[in-house]
ZAVOLO-5413 format. One record per atom (N, C-alpha, C): x, z, y. Coordinates in steps of 0.1 Angstrom, whole numbers, padded with zeros to 4 digits, always signed. Layout:
<atoms>
XZY ...
</atoms>
This chain:
<atoms>
+0006-0002-0007 -0003+0000+0000 +0010-0006+0011 +0008-0007+0024 +0018-0013+0033 +0007-0007+0047 +0015+0002+0054 +0009-0002+0065 +0017-0002+0079 +0012-0003+0093 +0014-0006+0103 +0017+0004+0113 +0026-0003+0121 +0034+0011+0132 +0020+0006+0146 +0006+0006+0144 +0003+0004+0157 -0011+0013+0160 -0017+0011+0175 -0025+0021+0177 -0032+0022+0167 -0039+0005+0162 -0048+0008+0145 -0042+0001+0137 -0041+0000+0127 -0034-0001+0114 -0045-0002+0104 -0039-0017+0100 -0051-0024+0096 -0045-0024+0080 -0051-0023+0072 -0048-0031+0061 -0056-0041+0048 -0055-0052+0051 -0064-0065+0044 -0064-0063+0028 -0077-0062+0023 -0077-0065+0009 -0088-0074+0005 -0087-0073-0008 -0099-0091-0010 -0108-0078-0026 -0115-0079-0023 -0124-0067-0033 -0135-0081-0043 -0136-0077-0055 -0148-0072-0065 -0156-0071-0063 -0170-0077-0063 -0181-0064-0059 -0188-0061-0075 -0188-0051-0077 -0194-0042-0094 -0209-0045-0093 -0217-0038-0088 -0231-0033-0084 -0237-0045-0084 -0239-0050-0089 -0251-0056-0093 -0257-0069-0077 -0249-0074-0064 -0256-0076-0060 -0247-0085-0059 -0251-0099-0048 -0243-0113-0051 -0228-0110-0043 -0220-0123-0047 -0206-0123-0042 -0205-0127-0033 -0201-0119-0025 -0202-0119-0008 -0179-0119-0008 -0181-0127+0005 -0164-0129+0009 -0157-0115+0010 -0145-0116+0009 -0136-0106+0003 -0140-0098+0018 -0139-0085+0017 -0136-0072+0024 -0124-0066+0034 -0133-0062+0043 -0116-0053+0047 -0118-0035+0049 -0100-0032+0046 -0098-0022+0045 -0095-0019+0056 -0097-0007+0068 -0090-0001+0074 -0081+0010+0081 -0075+0010+0080 -0069+0024+0083 -0066+0021+0098 -0077+0035+0106 -0080+0030+0111 -0069+0054+0122 -0063+0043+0132 -0060+0056+0144 -0069+0076+0143 -0059+0080+0133 -0066+0098+0139 -0057+0114+0143 -0061+0118+0147 -0053+0127+0153 -0063+0140+0156 -0063+0148+0144 -0071+0157+0146 -0063+0167+0140 -0068+0186+0144 -0065+0193+0137 -0070+0196+0125 -0062+0202+0113 -0063+0203+0101 -0069+0219+0097 -0074+0226+0099 -0076+0237+0097 -0090+0244+0094 -0103+0231+0093 -0113+0235+0093 -0111+0218+0075 -0118+0223+0067 -0121+0209+0063 -0132+0212+0057 -0142+0197+0059 -0152+0196+0051 -0162+0194+0063 -0146+0195+0077 -0161+0191+0088 -0154+0177+0091 -0167+0169+0098 -0164+0162+0099 -0157+0150+0112 -0145+0148+0101 -0134+0144+0110 -0137+0124+0114 -0146+0123+0108 -0150+0107+0111 -0164+0102+0112 -0170+0090+0114 -0183+0090+0108 -0187+0074+0110 -0198+0075+0105 -0204+0061+0102 -0214+0055+0106 -0221+0049+0117 -0232+0043+0119 -0237+0039+0105 -0253+0044+0109 -0261+0041+0102 -0268+0032+0091 -0258+0019+0099 -0260+0003+0095 -0244-0003+0093 -0232+0007+0091 -0221+0003+0089 -0215-0001+0095 -0218-0007+0110 -0213-0017+0120 -0204-0009+0123 -0207+0005+0129 -0194+0006+0141 -0186+0021+0133 -0175+0026+0130 -0174+0038+0122 -0163+0048+0138 -0165+0059+0143 -0159+0068+0148 -0154+0081+0146 -0137+0080+0146 -0128+0089+0151 -0120+0094+0161 -0115+0108+0152 -0112+0113+0167 -0102+0112+0166 -0095+0114+0180 -0080+0112+0186 -0076+0122+0195 -0071+0141+0190 -0068+0145+0200 -0084+0152+0204 -0080+0154+0219 -0092+0155+0230 -0104+0143+0228 -0101+0132+0222 -0105+0119+0224 -0113+0115+0214 -0123+0113+0217 -0129+0105+0201 -0129+0087+0202 -0128+0080+0193 -0132+0069+0196 -0137+0060+0187 -0149+0047+0195 -0153+0038+0191 -0152+0028+0180 -0148+0023+0162 -0144+0012+0163 -0154+0002+0156 -0153-0014+0160 -0160-0020+0152 -0154-0027+0136 -0167-0027+0127 -0161-0024+0116 -0158-0032+0108 -0164-0050+0114 -0156-0059+0114 -0143-0066+0115 -0145-0062+0126 -0131-0066+0136 -0119-0055+0133 -0124-0048+0131 -0111-0034+0135 -0111-0032+0149 -0112-0034+0157 -0115-0036+0171 -0117-0021+0179 -0114-0016+0186 -0108-0007+0192 -0127-0012+0207 -0132-0002+0204 -0147-0008+0214 -0146+0004+0226 -0146+0018+0223 -0147+0029+0235 -0141+0039+0234 -0136+0045+0244 -0126+0058+0236 -0137+0064+0248 -0141+0080+0247 -0153+0090+0251 -0141+0101+0252 -0140+0106+0263 -0129+0111+0271 -0140+0124+0279 -0137+0141+0273 -0144+0146+0282 -0144+0164+0279 -0138+0159+0266 -0128+0174+0261 -0119+0182+0261 -0112+0193+0268 -0101+0197+0274 -0094+0206+0264 -0100+0199+0252 -0092+0211+0240 -0097+0199+0229 -0090+0199+0212 -0087+0189+0206 -0109+0191+0199 -0109+0184+0196 -0120+0174+0185 -0121+0186+0169 -0127+0183+0170 -0132+0192+0153 -0143+0184+0145 -0152+0179+0148 -0160+0173+0144 -0170+0159+0155 -0174+0156+0143 -0179+0142+0151 -0192+0137+0142 -0206+0126+0155 -0213+0123+0145 -0221+0114+0151 -0226+0103+0141 -0231+0092+0152 -0247+0089+0148 -0260+0097+0154 -0273+0093+0153 -0275+0080+0141 -0285+0085+0134 -0286+0074+0126 -0295+0063+0134 -0300+0062+0145 -0307+0056+0155 -0300+0045+0162 -0286+0050+0161 -0276+0043+0170 -0271+0040+0180 -0279+0053+0184 -0272+0055+0200 -0266+0062+0201 -0264+0076+0201 -0257+0087+0205 -0252+0088+0197 -0236+0095+0207 -0224+0103+0193 -0227+0117+0197 -0221+0122+0190 -0223+0138+0194 -0208+0142+0186 -0197+0149+0200 -0180+0158+0194 -0186+0166+0197 -0178+0174+0184 -0179+0192+0188 -0156+0191+0189 -0158+0207+0198 -0149+0208+0205 -0140+0218+0200 -0125+0219+0200 -0123+0241+0203 -0125+0240+0216 -0127+0237+0226 -0127+0243+0232 -0142+0246+0239 -0149+0250+0230 -0160+0259+0220 -0176+0251+0235 -0175+0238+0230 -0184+0230+0235 -0187+0219+0223 -0199+0212+0227 -0202+0197+0218 -0206+0189+0232 -0205+0177+0233 -0211+0169+0239 -0220+0156+0232 -0229+0160+0238 -0240+0145+0233 -0236+0133+0244 -0228+0120+0239 -0229+0108+0247 -0240+0096+0241 -0238+0085+0247 -0244+0075+0252 -0239+0064+0241 -0240+0059+0230 -0224+0053+0225 -0225+0036+0228 -0237+0032+0239 -0235+0020+0240 -0225+0021+0255 -0234+0033+0265 -0224+0026+0282 -0208+0040+0274 -0210+0050+0269 -0203+0063+0270 -0201+0071+0274 -0212+0071+0289 -0215+0080+0295 -0222+0087+0288 -0215+0103+0292 -0218+0123+0285 -0230+0122+0291 -0240+0123+0283 -0257+0129+0287 -0257+0146+0285 -0247+0150+0274 -0250+0172+0279 -0242+0176+0271 -0239+0191+0278 -0227+0196+0270 -0238+0212+0265 -0231+0218+0255 -0241+0227+0253 -0229+0234+0243 -0228+0246+0251 -0217+0254+0248 -0214+0269+0241 -0208+0267+0232 -0210+0277+0223 -0205+0289+0223 -0202+0298+0230 -0187+0309+0231 -0179+0315+0218 -0192+0316+0205 -0183+0319+0195 -0173+0309+0195 -0178+0294+0197 -0166+0285+0189 -0175+0272+0183 -0173+0258+0181 -0181+0247+0179 -0168+0243+0166 -0175+0247+0148 -0165+0245+0140 -0171+0231+0131 -0189+0235+0134 -0196+0216+0128 -0204+0214+0139 -0205+0205+0135 -0217+0196+0138 -0228+0188+0127 -0242+0183+0141 -0248+0177+0134 -0265+0168+0143 -0264+0160+0134 -0273+0156+0148 -0290+0145+0140 -0298+0153+0148 -0310+0144+0142 -0307+0127+0140 -0316+0119+0133 -0317+0104+0132 -0322+0099+0146 -0331+0110+0155 -0332+0102+0166 -0332+0103+0180 -0317+0111+0174 -0304+0116+0184 -0318+0130+0196 -0324+0135+0195 -0336+0142+0202 -0330+0159+0195 -0318+0161+0189 -0320+0177+0183 -0304+0173+0174 -0296+0186+0185 -0290+0185+0183 -0287+0203+0175 -0274+0206+0160 -0272+0214+0154 -0253+0215+0152 -0252+0233+0160 -0232+0233+0159 -0236+0243+0150 -0223+0249+0139 -0221+0258+0132 -0203+0266+0142 -0207+0279+0141 -0190+0286+0146 -0193+0294+0136 -0181+0306+0140 -0174+0314+0133 -0191+0326+0126 -0198+0329+0134 -0212+0337+0125 -0222+0330+0127 -0227+0320+0133 -0236+0309+0134 -0238+0299+0137 -0251+0291+0138 -0249+0279+0139 -0265+0285+0149 -0263+0270+0156 -0275+0267+0166 -0285+0257+0169 -0298+0253+0172 -0304+0245+0172 -0305+0240+0185 -0305+0225+0192 -0309+0227+0206 -0318+0214+0208 -0320+0220+0220 -0329+0202+0225 -0319+0199+0233 -0315+0183+0224 -0309+0172+0227 -0308+0169+0242 -0320+0170+0250 -0322+0163+0266 -0321+0174+0277 -0325+0184+0275 -0329+0201+0276 -0313+0208+0275 -0312+0209+0265 -0297+0215+0264 -0298+0231+0259 -0314+0233+0262 -0318+0241+0256 -0319+0249+0243 -0317+0262+0239 -0310+0265+0220 -0328+0267+0219 -0329+0263+0208 -0344+0267+0203 -0342+0274+0192 -0332+0273+0182 -0327+0287+0170 -0316+0288+0170 -0315+0304+0171 -0300+0309+0162 -0305+0308+0153 -0295+0307+0141 -0294+0315+0129 -0287+0316+0123 -0283+0330+0123 -0274+0337+0112 -0276+0341+0102 -0265+0356+0096 -0267+0358+0084 -0262+0350+0077 -0247+0348+0078 -0237+0338+0069 -0228+0341+0064 -0220+0342+0053 -0214+0354+0046 -0194+0347+0055 -0192+0335+0060 -0179+0330+0066 -0184+0317+0080 -0178+0316+0080 -0177+0307+0093 -0188+0295+0089 -0192+0286+0096 -0199+0272+0088 -0198+0266+0093 -0195+0262+0086 -0188+0242+0082 -0189+0236+0081 -0203+0235+0077 -0218+0224+0065 -0228+0226+0073 -0234+0216+0080 -0245+0218+0080 -0249+0202+0081 -0267+0199+0082 -0270+0189+0075 -0282+0192+0083 -0285+0180+0086 -0303+0177+0093 -0312+0167+0087 -0324+0170+0084 -0333+0156+0079 -0335+0154+0094 -0340+0140+0084 -0340+0124+0092 -0355+0127+0102 -0363+0133+0098 -0376+0137+0108 -0371+0153+0124 -0359+0161+0118 -0352+0168+0127 -0360+0177+0124 -0375+0175+0108 -0382+0199+0108 -0371+0205+0096 -0360+0203+0089 -0352+0209+0082 -0338+0210+0085 -0331+0217+0086 -0311+0218+0090 -0307+0228+0073 -0297+0220+0066 -0289+0233+0057 -0273+0233+0064 -0271+0244+0065 -0264+0256+0068 -0254+0254+0056 -0239+0253+0056 -0239+0259+0049 -0219+0270+0051 -0217+0279+0046 -0207+0285+0054 -0188+0283+0046 -0177+0280+0053 -0170+0279+0042 -0166+0290+0029 -0162+0287+0024 -0159+0302+0012 -0168+0299+0002 -0174+0309-0003 -0182+0316-0012 -0202+0319-0004 -0206+0310-0010 -0213+0304-0001 -0226+0320-0001 -0243+0323+0002 -0250+0306+0000 -0249+0296+0013 -0253+0290+0006 -0261+0280+0018 -0276+0281+0018 -0279+0278+0033 -0293+0284+0034 -0303+0268+0039 -0314+0263+0032 -0325+0253+0039 -0338+0262+0051 -0338+0258+0062 -0344+0261+0073 -0352+0258+0081 -0364+0261+0076 -0372+0258+0085 -0371+0251+0106 -0364+0238+0108 -0364+0235+0122 -0373+0242+0129 -0384+0237+0131 -0392+0241+0139 -0400+0266+0136 -0397+0270+0128 -0403+0285+0123 -0386+0293+0133 -0378+0287+0125 -0362+0290+0123 -0363+0298+0108 -0377+0298+0103 -0374+0309+0090 -0366+0301+0078 -0361+0312+0068 -0357+0306+0056 -0364+0304+0050 -0359+0292+0047 -0368+0283+0033 -0362+0284+0018 -0356+0279+0013 -0343+0280+0003 -0328+0287+0006 -0326+0292-0003 -0307+0295-0010 -0303+0288-0024 -0292+0286-0015 -0285+0275-0027 -0275+0288-0031 -0273+0293-0039 -0262+0300-0041 -0251+0301-0046 -0251+0288-0052 -0232+0283-0054 -0229+0271-0045 -0239+0265-0038 -0234+0254-0024 -0232+0263-0009 -0219+0256-0011 -0214+0264+0003 -0201+0252+0007 -0196+0252+0022 -0185+0246+0026 -0187+0230+0038 -0195+0227+0027 -0199+0205+0029 -0214+0204+0027 -0220+0201+0033 -0234+0197+0022 -0237+0183+0035 -0244+0177+0027 -0257+0165+0031 -0269+0163+0022 -0281+0158+0034 -0291+0158+0028 -0295+0140+0028 -0303+0140+0018 -0316+0119+0019 -0317+0123+0030 -0319+0110+0033 -0328+0107+0043 -0346+0112+0045 -0350+0119+0029 -0366+0121+0033 -0362+0135+0027 -0348+0140+0027 -0348+0156+0027 -0352+0159+0013 -0353+0149+0002 -0358+0154-0010 -0348+0163-0014 -0331+0156-0015 -0322+0160-0027 -0307+0167-0016 -0298+0173-0023 -0290+0179-0013 -0277+0178-0022 -0266+0172-0015 -0257+0169-0020 -0246+0184-0018 -0238+0186-0023 -0230+0205-0016 -0219+0199-0030 -0212+0207-0017 -0195+0217-0022 -0202+0231-0032 -0190+0232-0041 -0197+0240-0056 -0188+0245-0054 -0185+0264-0055 -0173+0269-0057 -0163+0271-0067 -0168+0258-0081 -0157+0258-0090 -0149+0244-0089 -0146+0242-0081 -0145+0224-0075 -0146+0213-0079 -0163+0216-0076 -0166+0201-0079 -0182+0202-0073 -0192+0197-0074 -0199+0191-0062 -0215+0191-0070 -0229+0191-0065 -0238+0188-0077 -0249+0184-0064 -0258+0174-0068 -0272+0164-0067 -0277+0175-0069 -0288+0185-0058 -0299+0192-0061 -0314+0189-0053 -0325+0194-0055 -0338+0193-0051 -0336+0200-0045 -0336+0198-0029 -0340+0206-0017 -0353+0217-0019 -0361+0216-0024 -0369+0225-0024 -0372+0234-0030 -0358+0231-0045 -0365+0240-0062 -0350+0245-0061 -0345+0241-0049 -0324+0240-0056 -0320+0236-0065 -0327+0231-0083 -0321+0228-0095 -0317+0219-0091 -0300+0217-0101 -0292+0208-0100 -0302+0197-0101 -0295+0183-0100 -0301+0174-0108 -0288+0168-0114 -0276+0165-0110 -0263+0159-0111 -0250+0170-0109 -0238+0170-0117 -0231+0175-0116 -0219+0170-0114 -0217+0166-0099 -0203+0160-0098 -0188+0163-0101 -0178+0162-0115 -0168+0173-0115 -0158+0159-0107 -0144+0164-0110 -0136+0155-0104 -0123+0166-0108 -0113+0157-0106 -0101+0167-0111 -0083+0169-0104 -0098+0173-0094 -0089+0181-0082 -0102+0187-0079 -0100+0202-0068 -0110+0203-0060 -0121+0196-0054 -0129+0194-0051 -0140+0186-0035 -0143+0197-0026 -0134+0191-0012 -0138+0199-0003 -0148+0192+0002 -0153+0182+0010 -0160+0174+0015 -0169+0166+0009 -0184+0161+0014 -0192+0154+0003 -0196+0149+0011 -0207+0136+0012 -0208+0124+0018 -0228+0124+0012 -0240+0121+0020 -0250+0111+0007 -0253+0108+0020 -0253+0087+0009 -0263+0080+0017 -0278+0082+0024 -0279+0078+0030 -0292+0080+0032 -0303+0077+0027 -0303+0071+0015 -0314+0061+0013 -0311+0069-0004 -0304+0079-0001 -0302+0088-0012 -0294+0084-0025 -0292+0070-0025 -0287+0062-0043 -0272+0068-0043 -0261+0069-0031 -0245+0071-0032 -0246+0089-0031 -0231+0095-0037 -0233+0105-0029 -0214+0102-0030 -0206+0108-0024 -0192+0106-0022 -0190+0124-0021 -0177+0122-0029 -0170+0137-0030 -0156+0138-0031 -0151+0135-0022 -0134+0137-0019 -0135+0121-0023 -0124+0112-0031 -0121+0102-0034 -0134+0096-0047 -0148+0099-0049 -0145+0095-0059 -0166+0093-0052 -0173+0079-0055 -0185+0072-0054 -0187+0075-0064 -0207+0081-0067 -0212+0083-0079 -0226+0081-0077 -0234+0080-0086 -0244+0067-0083 -0254+0078-0089 -0268+0085-0077 -0275+0097-0077 -0287+0095-0088 -0288+0082-0093 -0293+0081-0102 -0295+0083-0114 -0281+0078-0120 -0278+0085-0132 -0264+0094-0129 -0260+0091-0125 -0248+0110-0124 -0234+0100-0130 -0232+0087-0130 -0223+0077-0134 -0213+0076-0120 -0197+0079-0126 -0196+0074-0108 -0193+0055-0110 -0193+0052-0094 -0191+0040-0093 -0179+0032-0095 -0167+0046-0087 -0156+0038-0085 -0150+0048-0075 -0136+0048-0081 -0132+0060-0069 -0116+0053-0064 -0117+0060-0053 -0107+0057-0039 -0093+0060-0039 -0089+0054-0043 -0072+0052-0041 -0065+0050-0028 -0050+0055-0030 -0042+0055-0017 -0039+0069-0011 -0049+0076-0011 -0044+0093-0005 -0029+0096-0006 -0028+0103-0001 -0014+0113-0001 -0013+0126+0003 -0031+0129+0003 -0028+0145+0004 -0043+0147+0003 -0048+0158+0006 -0063+0164+0001 -0072+0156+0014 -0084+0157+0010 -0091+0146+0019 -0101+0152+0020 -0102+0158+0034 -0104+0169+0036 -0116+0164+0047 -0123+0152+0045 -0132+0151+0054 -0141+0133+0047 -0153+0128+0049 -0160+0120+0039 -0168+0111+0045 -0178+0101+0052 -0185+0098+0054 -0192+0083+0046 -0204+0089+0047 -0208+0071+0042 -0218+0062+0053 -0223+0055+0052 -0227+0040+0057 -0245+0047+0056 -0258+0042+0061 -0267+0042+0050 -0270+0039+0037 -0268+0025+0034 -0265+0022+0024 -0258+0021+0017 -0249+0029+0017 -0239+0036+0010 -0231+0024+0003 -0228+0016+0013 -0220-0002+0015 -0206+0004+0016 -0209+0017+0029 -0191+0008+0034 -0191+0029+0035 -0175+0036+0034 -0176+0052+0035 -0159+0050+0046 -0160+0064+0045 -0148+0064+0051 -0140+0079+0044 -0133+0082+0048 -0120+0090+0038 -0104+0092+0049 -0105+0105+0048 -0098+0112+0061 -0089+0129+0053 -0079+0121+0056 -0069+0128+0044 -0061+0140+0052 -0054+0150+0046 -0051+0161+0058 -0039+0158+0063 -0027+0166+0070 -0019+0163+0077 -0011+0156+0073 -0006+0150+0065 +0002+0149+0062 +0000+0129+0059 -0010+0126+0059 -0019+0117+0057 -0030+0113+0065 -0029+0114+0080 -0043+0120+0085 -0047+0109+0094 -0046+0092+0090 -0061+0083+0092 -0073+0078+0086 -0081+0079+0089 -0092+0073+0081 -0092+0063+0075 -0096+0064+0070 -0097+0047+0058 -0110+0048+0058 -0110+0030+0060 -0125+0024+0055 -0129+0016+0050 -0141+0022+0042 -0141+0012+0024 -0149+0007+0025 -0152-0003+0015 -0162-0011+0005 -0164-0002-0002 -0178+0002-0002 -0181+0010-0014 -0188+0004-0024 -0193-0010-0026 -0192-0019-0035 -0185-0025-0034 -0173-0026-0041 -0156-0028-0045 -0150-0020-0060 -0147-0030-0063 -0138-0024-0074 -0129-0019-0075 -0119-0032-0068 -0103-0024-0064 -0092-0036-0060 -0080-0036-0054 -0077-0042-0050 -0068-0050-0055 -0075-0064-0050 -0068-0077-0057 -0057-0083-0048 -0051-0075-0039 -0044-0076-0033 -0041-0082-0016 -0031-0085-0010 -0036-0083+0004 -0039-0099+0004 -0053-0099+0012 -0055-0108+0022 -0046-0123+0028 -0042-0130+0025 -0040-0140+0027 -0043-0145+0047 -0033-0143+0056 -0034-0149+0065 -0044-0138+0075 -0039-0122+0069 -0048-0115+0075 -0041-0115+0088 -0053-0107+0096 -0049-0101+0106 -0046-0087+0110 -0033-0091+0114 -0025-0077+0116 -0026-0071+0133 -0029-0080+0141 -0034-0077+0158 -0040-0062+0162 -0030-0055+0171 -0039-0044+0173 -0038-0044+0188 -0048-0039+0195 -0053-0037+0210 -0045-0024+0210 -0037-0023+0225 -0036-0008+0225 -0040-0004+0238 -0041+0006+0239 -0045+0017+0252 -0062+0015+0245 -0068+0017+0259 -0084+0023+0254 -0095+0014+0245 -0090+0000+0251 -0102-0015+0239 -0109-0017+0253 -0115-0025+0247 -0128-0031+0253 -0140-0020+0254 -0140-0022+0268 -0150-0007+0274 -0156-0013+0288 
</atoms>
């Protein structure tokens, strides 16, 4: 595997399709620039838009939006005074949310780059989530989680009673339910976002969680180093997702078809492995999937921090594509 020392490094590879779909042209694997603190494992260091057209990554105090088709930088979001820890894109594709060590989360207009609202959390911001319509924001800190109104910045509910720092957050597409998960030993909780009341306890879930679009299924990090797909309302395990190494982060496609646990992509209907992503040189600390599961991002730790944008529907690298475009733009890009 070969990387290029540019502001944006691009590795171009050709893949063979494997998931019962028509043959498509070779796809790009992009190695995107990132510079983020590595102390919080499982938080969102990179994000994908629901349609898979855009990726957002963290670079110090800034967030960067990329075009997934071309690998070109679209926009840089600047406004935090300390390192960004977590990043999210609303499913409607209009809003970006960033959480920072400066004890704030900022909601941005994805198209214009304009700052829309700032949410201040004195306890610090360790994790964030954004409702599909961009109208609700949730932040996790060392001792609590807060649900905010995105437009007014009003604190709607404060969720407490956690066994550790809240590093896992997820919100249902309609914004009616929130899942919170502490780092270390569980449990994770399902909350009613309207009343602020606890609806379900997941005794073995912690650290990193993700919800399907319909809110019926949850994928979570488990204390024995694996991950599990659960029914949200009952907590019952549908599939266990084992791994050769401990799993620190999970993602679930919005349609609920695919789960990504570290470097392994799973079929949620069968519980079988779809593919395993290679090329990582340290622990995977954050992952993301597009809405249909066709694209994925994996982020490694301190020794290998560049997020990798993958084609989830590809089996293996067939070699570097001929005539690959290795050009990279410096600076802020097209803004």
